[in-house]
BALOBA-1460 file (C-alpha; in Angstrom, 3 decimals):
// residues 387
<rec num="1" residu="m" x="9.726" y="12.349" z="-17.749"/>
<rec num="2" residu="t" x="12.785" y="11.186" z="-15.653"/>
<rec num="3" residu="p" x="12.074" y="11.367" z="-11.905"/>
<rec num="4" residu="t" x="14.084" y="13.620" z="-9.568"/>
<rec num="5" residu="y" x="14.003" y="14.001" z="-5.987"/>
<rec num="6" residu="h" x="11.803" y="16.207" z="-3.724"/>
<rec num="7" residu="l" x="13.569" y="17.750" z="-0.820"/>
<rec num="8" residu="i" x="11.261" y="18.830" z="2.153"/>
<rec num="9" residu="a" x="13.755" y="21.358" z="3.942"/>
<rec num="10" residu="s" x="13.928" y="25.054" z="4.119"/>
<rec num="11" residu="p" x="16.977" y="26.894" z="2.725"/>
<rec num="12" residu="d" x="18.375" y="27.281" z="6.429"/>
<rec num="13" residu="t" x="18.551" y="23.687" z="6.788"/>
<rec num="14" residu="w" x="22.047" y="22.042" z="6.379"/>
<rec num="15" residu="i" x="21.861" y="19.118" z="3.901"/>
<rec num="16" residu="e" x="25.282" y="17.586" z="2.912"/>
<rec num="17" residu="g" x="25.812" y="17.453" z="-0.819"/>
<rec num="18" residu="e" x="26.625" y="13.781" z="-0.851"/>
<rec num="19" residu="a" x="23.168" y="13.081" z="0.482"/>
<rec num="20" residu="l" x="21.607" y="15.048" z="-2.313"/>
<rec num="21" residu="r" x="23.674" y="13.168" z="-4.767"/>
<rec num="22" residu="q" x="22.631" y="9.723" z="-3.417"/>
<rec num="23" residu="l" x="18.964" y="10.805" z="-3.780"/>
<rec num="24" residu="e" x="19.525" y="11.782" z="-7.408"/>
<rec num="25" residu="q" x="21.169" y="8.633" z="-8.239"/>
<rec num="26" residu="i" x="18.244" y="6.584" z="-6.632"/>
<rec num="27" residu="a" x="15.735" y="8.760" z="-8.694"/>
<rec num="28" residu="q" x="17.370" y="7.329" z="-11.900"/>
<rec num="29" residu="r" x="16.673" y="3.668" z="-10.879"/>
<rec num="30" residu="p" x="14.433" y="1.451" z="-12.844"/>
<rec num="31" residu="g" x="10.906" y="1.696" z="-11.776"/>
<rec num="32" residu="m" x="11.427" y="4.495" z="-9.471"/>
<rec num="33" residu="r" x="8.479" y="6.968" z="-9.318"/>
<rec num="34" residu="q" x="9.113" y="9.435" z="-6.581"/>
<rec num="35" residu="v" x="12.030" y="10.221" z="-4.062"/>
<rec num="36" residu="v" x="11.646" y="12.494" z="-1.113"/>
<rec num="37" residu="g" x="14.420" y="13.706" z="1.159"/>
<rec num="38" residu="l" x="13.412" y="14.817" z="4.681"/>
<rec num="39" residu="p" x="15.078" y="17.632" z="6.620"/>
<rec num="40" residu="d" x="17.084" y="15.021" z="8.769"/>
<rec num="41" residu="l" x="18.552" y="13.766" z="5.485"/>
<rec num="42" residu="h" x="22.152" y="12.556" z="5.664"/>
<rec num="43" residu="p" x="24.500" y="10.184" z="3.485"/>
<rec num="44" residu="g" x="24.622" y="6.503" z="4.238"/>
<rec num="45" residu="k" x="26.688" y="3.638" z="2.768"/>
<rec num="46" residu="g" x="25.556" y="4.228" z="-0.807"/>
<rec num="47" residu="y" x="21.993" y="5.214" z="0.149"/>
<rec num="48" residu="p" x="20.821" y="8.231" z="1.890"/>
<rec num="49" residu="i" x="19.032" y="8.053" z="5.455"/>
<rec num="50" residu="g" x="16.194" y="10.230" z="6.235"/>
<rec num="51" residu="a" x="14.333" y="9.610" z="2.751"/>
<rec num="52" residu="a" x="11.226" y="7.739" z="1.460"/>
<rec num="53" residu="f" x="11.007" y="6.180" z="-1.977"/>
<rec num="54" residu="l" x="8.194" y="5.176" z="-4.048"/>
<rec num="55" residu="s" x="8.862" y="2.419" z="-6.860"/>
<rec num="56" residu="e" x="7.192" y="-0.222" z="-9.104"/>
<rec num="57" residu="l" x="9.920" y="-2.498" z="-7.857"/>
<rec num="58" residu="i" x="11.131" y="-3.722" z="-4.484"/>
<rec num="59" residu="y" x="14.667" y="-2.635" z="-3.412"/>
<rec num="60" residu="p" x="15.782" y="-4.380" z="-0.390"/>
<rec num="61" residu="a" x="19.029" y="-2.367" z="-0.215"/>
<rec num="62" residu="l" x="16.905" y="0.818" z="0.265"/>
<rec num="63" residu="v" x="15.394" y="-0.631" z="3.351"/>
<rec num="64" residu="g" x="18.888" y="-1.466" z="4.456"/>
<rec num="65" residu="s" x="20.206" y="-3.905" z="7.143"/>
<rec num="66" residu="d" x="18.173" y="-3.007" z="10.155"/>
<rec num="67" residu="i" x="14.689" y="-3.955" z="8.917"/>
<rec num="68" residu="g" x="12.058" y="-2.760" z="11.268"/>
<rec num="69" residu="c" x="14.361" y="-0.375" z="13.380"/>
<rec num="70" residu="g" x="11.993" y="2.174" z="14.897"/>
<rec num="71" residu="m" x="10.617" y="3.921" z="18.027"/>
<rec num="72" residu="a" x="8.113" y="2.854" z="20.691"/>
<rec num="73" residu="l" x="6.606" y="4.937" z="23.661"/>
<rec num="74" residu="w" x="5.282" y="3.575" z="27.112"/>
<rec num="75" residu="q" x="3.532" y="5.572" z="29.748"/>
<rec num="76" residu="t" x="4.931" y="4.379" z="33.099"/>
<rec num="77" residu="d" x="3.289" y="5.064" z="36.599"/>
<rec num="78" residu="l" x="6.685" y="6.564" z="37.889"/>
<rec num="79" residu="s" x="6.117" y="9.938" z="39.285"/>
<rec num="80" residu="r" x="8.064" y="12.676" z="37.741"/>
<rec num="81" residu="r" x="8.550" y="14.356" z="41.031"/>
<rec num="82" residu="k" x="10.002" y="11.473" z="42.733"/>
<rec num="83" residu="f" x="12.328" y="10.217" z="40.118"/>
<rec num="84" residu="k" x="15.946" y="9.954" z="40.956"/>
<rec num="85" residu="p" x="18.068" y="9.628" z="37.896"/>
<rec num="86" residu="e" x="21.368" y="8.494" z="39.768"/>
<rec num="87" residu="r" x="19.246" y="5.895" z="41.789"/>
<rec num="88" residu="a" x="17.588" y="4.713" z="38.710"/>
<rec num="89" residu="a" x="20.850" y="4.365" z="36.828"/>
<rec num="90" residu="e" x="22.231" y="2.100" z="39.535"/>
<rec num="91" residu="r" x="19.402" y="-0.384" z="38.965"/>
<rec num="92" residu="l" x="19.918" y="-0.817" z="35.085"/>
<rec num="93" residu="q" x="22.497" y="-3.179" z="34.842"/>
<rec num="94" residu="g" x="23.057" y="-6.205" z="32.335"/>
<rec num="95" residu="l" x="20.840" y="-5.231" z="29.614"/>
<rec num="96" residu="e" x="23.309" y="-6.173" z="27.156"/>
<rec num="97" residu="m" x="23.151" y="-9.887" z="28.229"/>
<rec num="98" residu="p" x="20.432" y="-12.323" z="26.908"/>
<rec num="99" residu="w" x="17.136" y="-12.266" z="28.838"/>
<rec num="100" residu="n" x="16.709" y="-14.663" z="31.365"/>
<rec num="101" residu="g" x="12.828" y="-15.125" z="30.718"/>
<rec num="102" residu="e" x="10.906" y="-17.544" z="28.460"/>
<rec num="103" residu="l" x="11.611" y="-16.606" z="24.836"/>
<rec num="104" residu="a" x="9.129" y="-19.017" z="23.341"/>
<rec num="105" residu="d" x="6.146" y="-17.199" z="25.204"/>
<rec num="106" residu="w" x="7.325" y="-13.952" z="23.982"/>
<rec num="107" residu="r" x="7.788" y="-15.075" z="20.326"/>
<rec num="108" residu="a" x="4.485" y="-16.448" z="20.265"/>
<rec num="109" residu="h" x="3.128" y="-13.141" z="21.415"/>
<rec num="110" residu="f" x="4.349" y="-11.699" z="18.102"/>
<rec num="111" residu="n" x="3.681" y="-14.798" z="15.968"/>
<rec num="112" residu="l" x="7.555" y="-15.271" z="15.543"/>
<rec num="113" residu="e" x="9.355" y="-18.305" z="14.438"/>
<rec num="114" residu="p" x="12.647" y="-19.092" z="16.079"/>
<rec num="115" residu="t" x="15.722" y="-17.490" z="14.704"/>
<rec num="116" residu="a" x="19.494" y="-17.903" z="15.042"/>
<rec num="117" residu="f" x="19.518" y="-14.197" z="16.591"/>
<rec num="118" residu="d" x="16.902" y="-14.691" z="19.351"/>
<rec num="119" residu="a" x="19.643" y="-14.374" z="22.192"/>
<rec num="120" residu="s" x="19.470" y="-10.804" z="21.131"/>
<rec num="121" residu="l" x="15.892" y="-10.232" z="21.944"/>
<rec num="122" residu="g" x="15.521" y="-7.579" z="24.533"/>
<rec num="123" residu="t" x="18.983" y="-5.980" z="23.939"/>
<rec num="124" residu="i" x="19.389" y="-2.481" z="22.672"/>
<rec num="125" residu="g" x="22.475" y="-2.813" z="20.290"/>
<rec num="126" residu="g" x="25.005" y="-0.262" z="19.335"/>
<rec num="127" residu="g" x="24.876" y="2.765" z="16.907"/>
<rec num="128" residu="n" x="22.087" y="5.270" z="17.605"/>
<rec num="129" residu="h" x="19.936" y="2.890" z="19.586"/>
<rec num="130" residu="f" x="18.962" y="3.406" z="23.037"/>
<rec num="131" residu="a" x="16.150" y="3.428" z="25.701"/>
<rec num="132" residu="e" x="15.468" y="6.606" z="27.605"/>
<rec num="133" residu="v" x="13.250" y="7.796" z="30.520"/>
<rec num="134" residu="q" x="11.737" y="10.856" z="29.731"/>
<rec num="135" residu="c" x="9.302" y="13.560" z="31.123"/>
<rec num="136" residu="v" x="6.882" y="15.866" z="29.531"/>
<rec num="137" residu="e" x="8.320" y="19.201" z="29.183"/>
<rec num="138" residu="a" x="5.843" y="21.498" z="27.493"/>
<rec num="139" residu="v" x="2.101" y="20.716" z="26.344"/>
<rec num="140" residu="m" x="0.976" y="22.543" z="23.016"/>
<rec num="141" residu="e" x="-2.031" y="20.418" z="22.486"/>
<rec num="142" residu="p" x="-3.548" y="19.310" z="25.961"/>
<rec num="143" residu="a" x="-6.645" y="17.827" z="24.555"/>
<rec num="144" residu="v" x="-4.668" y="15.609" z="21.905"/>
<rec num="145" residu="l" x="-2.224" y="14.446" z="24.659"/>
<rec num="146" residu="a" x="-5.003" y="13.498" z="26.751"/>
<rec num="147" residu="t" x="-6.512" y="11.233" z="23.994"/>
<rec num="148" residu="q" x="-3.252" y="9.591" z="23.825"/>
<rec num="149" residu="g" x="-3.301" y="8.294" z="27.262"/>
<rec num="150" residu="i" x="-0.251" y="10.214" z="28.360"/>
<rec num="151" residu="d" x="-0.147" y="11.845" z="31.897"/>
<rec num="152" residu="p" x="2.256" y="14.792" z="32.028"/>
<rec num="153" residu="d" x="2.894" y="14.037" z="35.792"/>
<rec num="154" residu="q" x="4.337" y="10.600" z="35.082"/>
<rec num="155" residu="l" x="7.322" y="9.475" z="33.032"/>
<rec num="156" residu="l" x="7.490" y="7.883" z="29.585"/>
<rec num="157" residu="l" x="9.891" y="5.336" z="28.241"/>
<rec num="158" residu="l" x="11.143" y="5.759" z="24.703"/>
<rec num="159" residu="v" x="12.877" y="2.757" z="23.013"/>
<rec num="160" residu="h" x="14.759" y="3.153" z="19.784"/>
<rec num="161" residu="s" x="16.088" y="-0.349" z="18.418"/>
<rec num="162" residu="g" x="15.420" y="-2.867" z="15.577"/>
<rec num="163" residu="s" x="16.069" y="-6.319" z="14.439"/>
<rec num="164" residu="r" x="19.712" y="-6.539" z="15.407"/>
<rec num="165" residu="g" x="21.505" y="-9.200" z="13.262"/>
<rec num="166" residu="l" x="18.315" y="-10.715" z="11.938"/>
<rec num="167" residu="g" x="17.732" y="-7.872" z="9.472"/>
<rec num="168" residu="e" x="21.615" y="-7.766" z="8.418"/>
<rec num="169" residu="a" x="21.354" y="-11.612" z="7.537"/>
<rec num="170" residu="i" x="18.017" y="-11.045" z="5.493"/>
<rec num="171" residu="l" x="19.582" y="-8.203" z="3.406"/>
<rec num="172" residu="r" x="22.944" y="-10.193" z="2.986"/>
<rec num="173" residu="g" x="21.041" y="-13.155" z="1.683"/>
<rec num="174" residu="i" x="19.067" y="-11.318" z="-1.122"/>
<rec num="175" residu="v" x="22.085" y="-9.100" z="-2.183"/>
<rec num="176" residu="d" x="24.243" y="-12.073" z="-2.337"/>
<rec num="177" residu="q" x="21.632" y="-13.632" z="-4.684"/>
<rec num="178" residu="k" x="20.441" y="-10.596" z="-6.626"/>
<rec num="179" residu="g" x="22.755" y="-7.769" z="-6.079"/>
<rec num="180" residu="h" x="21.286" y="-4.334" z="-5.462"/>
<rec num="181" residu="q" x="18.682" y="-4.513" z="-8.453"/>
<rec num="182" residu="g" x="15.027" y="-4.105" z="-7.910"/>
<rec num="183" residu="l" x="12.905" y="-7.072" z="-7.690"/>
<rec num="184" residu="d" x="9.632" y="-7.839" z="-9.592"/>
<rec num="185" residu="p" x="7.029" y="-7.846" z="-6.691"/>
<rec num="186" residu="a" x="5.553" y="-11.015" z="-8.180"/>
<rec num="187" residu="s" x="9.077" y="-12.912" z="-8.452"/>
<rec num="188" residu="p" x="9.876" y="-15.755" z="-6.074"/>
<rec num="189" residu="e" x="12.839" y="-13.963" z="-4.813"/>
<rec num="190" residu="a" x="10.629" y="-10.895" z="-3.853"/>
<rec num="191" residu="l" x="7.925" y="-12.907" z="-2.269"/>
<rec num="192" residu="d" x="10.637" y="-14.736" z="-0.027"/>
<rec num="193" residu="y" x="12.325" y="-11.407" z="0.762"/>
<rec num="194" residu="l" x="8.786" y="-10.143" z="1.898"/>
<rec num="195" residu="r" x="8.122" y="-12.978" z="4.098"/>
<rec num="196" residu="q" x="11.443" y="-12.652" z="5.846"/>
<rec num="197" residu="h" x="11.103" y="-8.831" z="5.968"/>
<rec num="198" residu="d" x="7.613" y="-9.125" z="7.572"/>
<rec num="199" residu="q" x="9.117" y="-11.353" z="10.271"/>
<rec num="200" residu="a" x="11.974" y="-8.896" z="10.864"/>
<rec num="201" residu="l" x="9.428" y="-6.148" z="11.280"/>
<rec num="202" residu="r" x="7.655" y="-8.278" z="13.983"/>
<rec num="203" residu="w" x="11.173" y="-9.227" z="15.648"/>
<rec num="204" residu="a" x="11.882" y="-5.598" z="15.976"/>
<rec num="205" residu="e" x="8.666" y="-4.748" z="17.537"/>
<rec num="206" residu="a" x="9.123" y="-7.799" z="19.895"/>
<rec num="207" residu="n" x="12.642" y="-6.696" z="20.663"/>
<rec num="208" residu="r" x="11.486" y="-2.948" z="21.646"/>
<rec num="209" residu="g" x="8.878" y="-4.698" z="23.859"/>
<rec num="210" residu="l" x="11.168" y="-6.766" z="25.723"/>
<rec num="211" residu="i" x="13.787" y="-3.924" z="26.063"/>
<rec num="212" residu="a" x="10.853" y="-1.964" z="27.666"/>
<rec num="213" residu="r" x="9.792" y="-4.829" z="30.043"/>
<rec num="214" residu="r" x="13.542" y="-5.151" z="31.175"/>
<rec num="215" residu="m" x="13.752" y="-1.460" z="32.011"/>
<rec num="216" residu="r" x="10.372" y="-1.379" z="33.755"/>
<rec num="217" residu="d" x="11.426" y="-4.488" z="35.720"/>
<rec num="218" residu="a" x="14.408" y="-2.866" z="36.664"/>
<rec num="219" residu="l" x="12.894" y="0.281" z="37.676"/>
<rec num="220" residu="n" x="9.958" y="-1.416" z="39.529"/>
<rec num="221" residu="t" x="7.181" y="0.172" z="37.266"/>
<rec num="222" residu="d" x="4.369" y="-0.922" z="35.369"/>
<rec num="223" residu="g" x="3.669" y="0.853" z="31.743"/>
<rec num="224" residu="e" x="1.423" y="0.611" z="28.728"/>
<rec num="225" residu="r" x="2.516" y="1.040" z="25.178"/>
<rec num="226" residu="r" x="1.382" y="4.171" z="23.436"/>
<rec num="227" residu="l" x="2.812" y="3.879" z="20.001"/>
<rec num="228" residu="d" x="5.390" y="1.780" z="18.028"/>
<rec num="229" residu="v" x="6.462" y="2.586" z="14.604"/>
<rec num="230" residu="w" x="9.089" y="1.259" z="12.042"/>
<rec num="231" residu="h" x="11.516" y="3.625" z="10.228"/>
<rec num="232" residu="n" x="13.086" y="1.002" z="7.914"/>
<rec num="233" residu="l" x="10.730" y="-1.001" z="5.775"/>
<rec num="234" residu="v" x="8.918" y="-1.502" z="2.465"/>
<rec num="235" residu="q" x="5.067" y="-1.753" z="2.082"/>
<rec num="236" residu="p" x="2.744" y="-1.902" z="-0.722"/>
<rec num="237" residu="l" x="0.827" y="1.254" z="-1.274"/>
<rec num="238" residu="n" x="-2.268" y="2.188" z="-3.308"/>
<rec num="239" residu="w" x="-0.927" y="5.295" z="-4.899"/>
<rec num="240" residu="h" x="-3.886" y="6.921" z="-6.843"/>
<rec num="241" residu="g" x="-5.101" y="3.686" z="-8.147"/>
<rec num="242" residu="e" x="-1.743" y="2.001" z="-8.779"/>
<rec num="243" residu="r" x="-0.355" y="-0.561" z="-6.482"/>
<rec num="244" residu="l" x="3.328" y="0.636" z="-5.898"/>
<rec num="245" residu="w" x="5.955" y="-0.007" z="-3.038"/>
<rec num="246" residu="l" x="6.862" y="2.742" z="-0.456"/>
<rec num="247" residu="h" x="10.329" y="2.239" z="1.011"/>
<rec num="248" residu="r" x="11.462" y="4.150" z="4.268"/>
<rec num="249" residu="k" x="15.040" y="4.331" z="5.106"/>
<rec num="250" residu="g" x="15.124" y="6.345" z="8.526"/>
<rec num="251" residu="a" x="11.914" y="7.822" z="8.145"/>
<rec num="252" residu="a" x="8.852" y="7.969" z="10.617"/>
<rec num="253" residu="p" x="5.341" y="7.088" z="9.351"/>
<rec num="254" residu="a" x="2.899" y="9.936" z="8.823"/>
<rec num="255" residu="d" x="-0.051" y="7.318" z="8.493"/>
<rec num="256" residu="r" x="0.007" y="5.454" z="11.672"/>
<rec num="257" residu="g" x="-1.159" y="8.108" z="14.169"/>
<rec num="258" residu="v" x="0.969" y="10.033" z="16.611"/>
<rec num="259" residu="v" x="4.781" y="9.651" z="16.420"/>
<rec num="260" residu="v" x="7.802" y="10.733" z="18.476"/>
<rec num="261" residu="i" x="10.729" y="12.584" z="16.682"/>
<rec num="262" residu="p" x="13.665" y="12.460" z="18.979"/>
<rec num="263" residu="g" x="16.604" y="14.747" z="19.309"/>
<rec num="264" residu="s" x="19.962" y="14.108" z="20.407"/>
<rec num="265" residu="r" x="20.363" y="13.074" z="24.085"/>
<rec num="266" residu="g" x="21.163" y="16.580" z="24.822"/>
<rec num="267" residu="s" x="17.863" y="18.049" z="23.174"/>
<rec num="268" residu="l" x="14.251" y="17.721" z="23.432"/>
<rec num="269" residu="s" x="12.011" y="15.292" z="21.580"/>
<rec num="270" residu="y" x="8.780" y="15.844" z="19.967"/>
<rec num="271" residu="l" x="5.522" y="14.219" z="20.122"/>
<rec num="272" residu="v" x="3.626" y="15.142" z="16.942"/>
<rec num="273" residu="q" x="0.377" y="14.747" z="15.288"/>
<rec num="274" residu="p" x="0.818" y="14.070" z="11.443"/>
<rec num="275" residu="r" x="-1.700" y="15.697" z="9.123"/>
<rec num="276" residu="t" x="-3.949" y="13.640" z="6.922"/>
<rec num="277" residu="s" x="-2.601" y="14.992" z="3.577"/>
<rec num="278" residu="c" x="1.021" y="13.916" z="3.281"/>
<rec num="279" residu="d" x="1.457" y="13.051" z="-0.389"/>
<rec num="280" residu="q" x="4.278" y="15.365" z="-0.852"/>
<rec num="281" residu="s" x="6.480" y="13.471" z="1.733"/>
<rec num="282" residu="l" x="5.187" y="10.231" z="0.830"/>
<rec num="283" residu="h" x="3.340" y="9.820" z="4.024"/>
<rec num="284" residu="s" x="6.628" y="10.305" z="5.831"/>
<rec num="285" residu="l" x="8.232" y="12.427" z="8.399"/>
<rec num="286" residu="a" x="11.874" y="12.813" z="9.756"/>
<rec num="287" residu="h" x="12.580" y="10.282" z="12.250"/>
<rec num="288" residu="g" x="15.195" y="12.454" z="14.129"/>
<rec num="289" residu="a" x="17.719" y="15.230" z="14.132"/>
<rec num="290" residu="g" x="19.923" y="13.649" z="11.493"/>
<rec num="291" residu="r" x="23.608" y="13.085" z="11.790"/>
<rec num="292" residu="k" x="26.081" y="15.976" z="11.037"/>
<rec num="293" residu="w" x="29.496" y="14.172" z="11.412"/>
<rec num="294" residu="k" x="30.412" y="10.579" z="10.472"/>
<rec num="295" residu="r" x="31.047" y="7.972" z="12.980"/>
<rec num="296" residu="g" x="34.518" y="7.576" z="14.027"/>
<rec num="297" residu="e" x="35.197" y="11.481" z="13.657"/>
<rec num="298" residu="a" x="33.628" y="12.547" z="16.983"/>
<rec num="299" residu="q" x="36.427" y="11.472" z="19.296"/>
<rec num="300" residu="s" x="39.028" y="13.484" z="17.565"/>
<rec num="301" residu="r" x="36.864" y="16.373" z="17.150"/>
<rec num="302" residu="l" x="35.494" y="16.478" z="20.767"/>
<rec num="303" residu="s" x="38.244" y="14.874" z="23.137"/>
<rec num="304" residu="g" x="40.229" y="18.005" z="23.340"/>
<rec num="305" residu="r" x="37.528" y="19.985" z="24.819"/>
<rec num="306" residu="q" x="35.278" y="17.363" z="26.489"/>
<rec num="307" residu="r" x="36.282" y="14.415" z="28.583"/>
<rec num="308" residu="p" x="34.279" y="11.299" z="28.506"/>
<rec num="309" residu="e" x="33.049" y="12.175" z="32.124"/>
<rec num="310" residu="d" x="31.765" y="15.523" z="30.620"/>
<rec num="311" residu="l" x="29.515" y="13.535" z="28.289"/>
<rec num="312" residu="i" x="27.462" y="11.673" z="30.874"/>
<rec num="313" residu="t" x="25.559" y="14.647" z="31.937"/>
<rec num="314" residu="t" x="23.801" y="16.670" z="29.138"/>
<rec num="315" residu="a" x="23.174" y="20.387" z="28.742"/>
<rec num="316" residu="l" x="19.430" y="19.571" z="29.642"/>
<rec num="317" residu="g" x="20.744" y="17.943" z="32.879"/>
<rec num="318" residu="g" x="20.135" y="14.352" z="31.807"/>
<rec num="319" residu="r" x="22.149" y="11.286" z="32.824"/>
<rec num="320" residu="v" x="23.695" y="9.010" z="30.008"/>
<rec num="321" residu="i" x="24.685" y="5.458" z="30.699"/>
<rec num="322" residu="c" x="27.155" y="4.649" z="28.086"/>
<rec num="323" residu="e" x="30.665" y="2.774" z="29.169"/>
<rec num="324" residu="d" x="31.842" y="2.415" z="25.718"/>
<rec num="325" residu="k" x="34.121" y="5.310" z="25.133"/>
<rec num="326" residu="e" x="34.006" y="5.558" z="21.324"/>
<rec num="327" residu="l" x="30.270" y="5.137" z="21.312"/>
<rec num="328" residu="l" x="29.890" y="7.728" z="23.881"/>
<rec num="329" residu="y" x="31.797" y="10.260" z="21.605"/>
<rec num="330" residu="d" x="29.992" y="9.078" z="18.377"/>
<rec num="331" residu="e" x="26.529" y="9.601" z="19.819"/>
<rec num="332" residu="a" x="27.206" y="12.898" z="21.705"/>
<rec num="333" residu="p" x="24.987" y="15.776" z="20.805"/>
<rec num="334" residu="e" x="27.407" y="17.697" z="18.820"/>
<rec num="335" residu="n" x="27.181" y="14.910" z="16.062"/>
<rec num="336" residu="y" x="23.526" y="15.906" z="15.123"/>
<rec num="337" residu="k" x="21.785" y="18.572" z="13.633"/>
<rec num="338" residu="g" x="19.384" y="20.782" z="15.605"/>
<rec num="339" residu="i" x="16.156" y="18.968" z="16.064"/>
<rec num="340" residu="e" x="14.439" y="22.480" z="16.358"/>
<rec num="341" residu="r" x="15.050" y="23.204" z="12.774"/>
<rec num="342" residu="v" x="14.044" y="19.730" z="11.503"/>
<rec num="343" residu="v" x="10.806" y="20.024" z="13.389"/>
<rec num="344" residu="a" x="10.213" y="23.565" z="12.196"/>
<rec num="345" residu="d" x="10.700" y="22.533" z="8.485"/>
<rec num="346" residu="l" x="7.995" y="19.634" z="8.878"/>
<rec num="347" residu="v" x="5.487" y="22.152" z="10.361"/>
<rec num="348" residu="d" x="6.182" y="24.959" z="7.874"/>
<rec num="349" residu="f" x="5.591" y="22.237" z="5.140"/>
<rec num="350" residu="g" x="2.150" y="21.543" z="6.672"/>
<rec num="351" residu="l" x="2.998" y="17.936" z="7.402"/>
<rec num="352" residu="m" x="2.336" y="17.918" z="11.176"/>
<rec num="353" residu="e" x="1.433" y="19.631" z="14.303"/>
<rec num="354" residu="i" x="3.317" y="19.640" z="17.759"/>
<rec num="355" residu="i" x="1.494" y="17.956" z="20.609"/>
<rec num="356" residu="a" x="4.025" y="18.212" z="23.169"/>
<rec num="357" residu="t" x="7.940" y="18.203" z="23.912"/>
<rec num="358" residu="l" x="9.633" y="15.544" z="25.968"/>
<rec num="359" residu="r" x="12.938" y="16.065" z="27.978"/>
<rec num="360" residu="p" x="15.323" y="13.214" z="28.482"/>
<rec num="361" residu="l" x="16.171" y="12.393" z="31.998"/>
<rec num="362" residu="l" x="18.197" y="8.977" z="31.838"/>
<rec num="363" residu="t" x="19.462" y="7.489" z="28.450"/>
<rec num="364" residu="y" x="20.703" y="3.965" z="28.442"/>
<rec num="365" residu="k" x="23.237" y="3.103" z="25.719"/>
<rec num="366" residu="v" x="25.405" y="0.320" z="27.130"/>
<rec num="367" residu="r" x="27.221" y="-0.929" z="30.184"/>
<rec num="368" residu="r" x="31.071" y="-1.754" z="29.863"/>
<rec num="369" residu="p" x="31.386" y="-4.310" z="27.061"/>
<rec num="370" residu="a" x="32.278" y="-7.908" z="28.164"/>
<rec num="371" residu="p" x="35.929" y="-9.122" z="27.743"/>
<rec num="372" residu="r" x="36.730" y="-11.236" z="24.743"/>
<rec num="373" residu="h" x="37.701" y="-14.938" z="25.887"/>
<rec num="374" residu="g" x="41.111" y="-15.177" z="26.356"/>
<rec num="375" residu="s" x="42.270" y="-11.794" z="25.038"/>
<rec num="376" residu="g" x="41.557" y="-9.468" z="28.014"/>
<rec num="377" residu="q" x="40.226" y="-6.847" z="25.533"/>
<rec num="378" residu="r" x="36.998" y="-5.362" z="25.569"/>
<rec num="379" residu="q" x="34.423" y="-6.115" z="22.996"/>
<rec num="380" residu="r" x="32.293" y="-3.483" z="21.461"/>
<rec num="381" residu="q" x="28.707" y="-3.749" z="21.125"/>
<rec num="382" residu="p" x="27.453" y="-4.442" z="17.315"/>
<rec num="383" residu="q" x="27.072" y="-1.315" z="15.525"/>
<rec num="384" residu="r" x="23.533" y="-2.257" z="13.915"/>
<rec num="385" residu="d" x="21.482" y="0.431" z="12.313"/>
<rec num="386" residu="r" x="23.420" y="3.408" z="11.680"/>
<rec num="387" residu="s" x="20.435" y="5.495" z="10.574"/>
């Protein structure tokens, strides 16, 4: 029987028709066994974002260019009562510049070989990437929250970033060689891709760790990591006695413990506990709210009623650091679906339980882009990972 897609979303959840068409096309690919769309599903460049795919073959293009993009959460020792967002914002400077620490030691900690992209280690990047200081807003499962080592009276740091230019170079290399076709997992091309892919996963984890260290250093706080998960990857999966390949493109894992599902910078994020039985979703959850508008459309839609200075304070009272005007509009909360509906769908389908909600206090995107040499024009940050 020809496989079709399974959509995890209620009738009240808005899903763009182009995203469903992309799911249907992927379901017809050779070796494809199951295709799942999650409630944050939206169209991407040829492949949907907010989806999981189970296949006999390895499809690098389904993973995309930002291999290892994901979320990591740190518990800090910053007091919620004493935190001043304006003062903290003044301390956060220069995070777009290369880190001045010893990269060799940092790479060794993550078992990384040197790459041509290591100057970007510890930088957030463009697109929807961010680092955010959060507080616990409400606790639904106090006992579970305590087991995660999270203190509601102290602040959290959530980092969303990936492998920057490294993942893009890996994808380009295999696509130039083999196109978008599926790879036999035992082939030399697949084995070489998986070797590079796995290094990009570690690189992305190292990147999030270094971003968090730079943020903590600037804010003069210690911190301990509570979770780190990837949203874009391919991995082997023992599926009812068969060895198949699970691809996630903009999907959080439901098989690595507690995860954060963020809203836009103007809405709450959710700390959730996946249920043990998630076969229907291919062991995956939504990774966020999901885009509603394409990038590049927001400024024309919003500029008539919102000035840039209006966007640096959110409806929840949070502060946003983003000195790139186009990116400020592209990532405004209006670009995203309602996170409440996405989360409700995942709960209603029996995929997870909510542990707590998290409120954004200070979101760091980018300081003013550096001028181009000899041009006097400002250079925008690379738009990696558009998931």
